[in-house]
Phi, psi and omega in degrees: 000139179225167180221063183299325180241137179297344182250023181214142179242128176232135175203162177248136185291127179199162174060230184291347179287336182297127177089351179283154170297147181302311183295323180291322178295319182292322179298319179299325180275343180232071184295343178286347181254143175282159179297326178298322179293319179297316182296320178297320179296318178297311181299327181281359177086021183275356182247141179226140178239120183055037174085356181253135177301141179230130182240013182253110183293334185270005180301132180277133184277151179241154182301137174088350180293141177264120184249135177226131179231124171282115185293138176293146177286108185278349177290125182264173184264014179296138177271119178293145181238126185279075177232154184292147172232131181276093183271120180270331182196149175199157169222201184290337190245334187225157168218156177235124182238161176256101183282128177284154172294144179095356179250122179288144183291310184221160180298147175208167182309326181276347182213078183284344186225174177055059178238162178301317181302317180294327174292317180296325179299327178294319185273338182226074185302337181296343176301338179294344177291341179270152187277166169076191183265004182232048183298130179086346186282126177243347170201175187218162174236147175300156182307315185265015172257136181256167170125199191289132178221125176275140177228130176271132184271354176214161186294316178301320179293321178300317180293321179294316181292323177299320178293322179297318175297316180299323179276005179060038178265357176255125184257128184233139174225142185242153167259135182221146171258121185236156177288142178075195180234104176291168171305154187308317175226157179190168181222141171233124183241020182292134178293152184236146176203181180294139177301137185295337181234335180254110186295330184276358183247155169256168182201164171289119183228126179305147182298330181286355177243018175103000179290146180253148181306135177214142188216119178230137172242141177229159171220139180278128179262328186195147174231149183293158181303327179272359180059032180256355171201161187219152169264123182234152170256127183241120175260128178255131178266344174232168185237054178286152179301132179057026188303309184294320184296318181285317181296314181294322176295323182296324182271007173095012182226070182293159181287140173298136176082003182273099185291342185271322188241349184258151171302155185305317181296326179286320179295331183284350187275359180207155181282349178204172176295129185274082183221131185219125177282104191249347184217131177216141173220144184194168177263126181304130187294340180250313184276339184078002181291137173282120184243144180217135183223148176231150179214111180303156181291158182284172184301324183291333179286320177293320180291327175297321176299313181294316181299321183273349178266330183292132180236146179304139180288122183254100185264128174255127172253124182222180182152172182279166182304133176086003184282341180108023178303310183296322177300317179291319179299315179295323178294321176291329175294318178297333179279358176107000179273136174294139183225160173213151182240127176298323179297320180293325177292320178296322180298323177294322178292327182272350182288164177305129183084357178288158185300318181286324178296317178297317183295309182296327176295317179292325185282318187235006183073216184271000186301325183251017184242152172278171180298331182274004177094357177277167182285136175273102189296318178298318180294321180292318179299316179298315180296323180287328176292326182278333186230095180303327179297318179294317180303315181297316180300312182296314181299316181299317180292313181298316182297318179296316180292320178294317179302313180299319179295322180290321175299319179296320177300312182294319179298320179294315178298320179294318179298333178275001175084020179289144179278328183209143177222142192245137174236122176271116187226099183300321186257034184301312181284321182298329177276358183065023181288341177290344181265316186215328189295322181228077185294145177079007181279150174259127186258140178226121175258135175273121183265131177204134180303149187298318183294325177290320180300315180296321178297318180296316184296311181293331181279323186260333183250346181073019180286150171280164179297325180295316179295318180298319182291323178298310181293327177297321183291336179281356182246163173297148171304148182304319183298323180291320176300313181299321178293328183275347187276154175284326181225152176226133177239128180283142178214058176267356183259215182269166175303325178294323177296320179295314179298331180291343177274353185299311181305316180294323180294317181298321177297319179295321178295318181295320179297321180292325176294319178294322177298319177299319176296317180296322180297316180297318180298319178296320183296315186284323178295329177296334181296317181266003172269332188242350183250000000 
């Protein structure tokens, strides 16, 4: 064998080369070239045997033949781009980088420039020795998927790593944000193929219709407080196009932000498909060393978790009669917080044409109604005192209607982007809403000594001591409410004193909102630190 020209290979057939296919023999002598590249060169007329052109790659060689091959120019025409690449590890043969979302791996008709490969060419010019538009690429990530990507720095390493991927000897795991809460662990083995009508999509396709074997395993790492989305780790045993995205959508848990496979409400919850290649392990193709790497998710994925986990602060103000609930609620409203009052909602139900006025009129005739059709509160109170069954019936109906109205108020305020909304609910604990009726609410009890409360009630509402005592008895003792509350505000002084506590209370509420965000951040970061 001789090499008179750096772009030409000359040798005479002898020894083990006798009887070999022409393309196989050339590949053995030129390990930096793929068999496909050698076959293209032969077909193009770049090979001669005993001076005569040969275009048949499968030709068997004979002893003594003189073979000459004009080597294909492996330098490609890709334009190197001077942009940063996040290299996590490298040696003489391989490198591992962290591809950002939004960056295409290699040039294609729809994206001829600004690709990872072109950035790598600037930092690693030797990649030009490899052929084609994908020098060094042994696997790929979708444009909007972030994470770990292996790159081979020479052709022999690229071929070995490609074979390792084909033999499924490279283990890859992804982090994904998916809608809902999947089973704690699961597997999807549905075959995948091109979507029958949408060319840009893949789909579950039976193998007898061209689908290829695909295998994905997942485990749930964390679920949001509202259980409306989850962080999952997905290990793929095959590498089909869009495999995780299609499999997770198929089992009913599409990726947040996936405009291609998720329903519009799920796609709208993130700026891109929330998928990150975070873990890879493989055997080094030359040294045989077992290598394992991890890469935490990028900031946009963490921010998506926080954005979708944060919920408007739902503050309940409660307390016994005369404690100053309404005064505190009005002060918070003056400070800019949206508010609603359960008592005001009840007044609407009792007003002419209100649901409770209509119901009580049908149930008892005019006995419990005023002349204008509204509920006669003194008559209703007397009837409820005399008939515990009626009291229970009325309370259940009123509480259900008020609860629904408060939930609707909170949902509207949250949709408007409010950070906190306040509901004044005197019987919050008595209705057991702290357990199930109004989930996720923050409770605040207004504290005031009983004797002061009774003085206020009799002075401002004209209640008798007997009526005040009756309504007090229908509620939890003040000490029990305070013990069950998240927050307590003292109000033994004047209304001005109470209003003076508003700035500190607003700061406390903001700190609690931040604490909730910090707690979620600690929970999710622990997932990729320990798993």
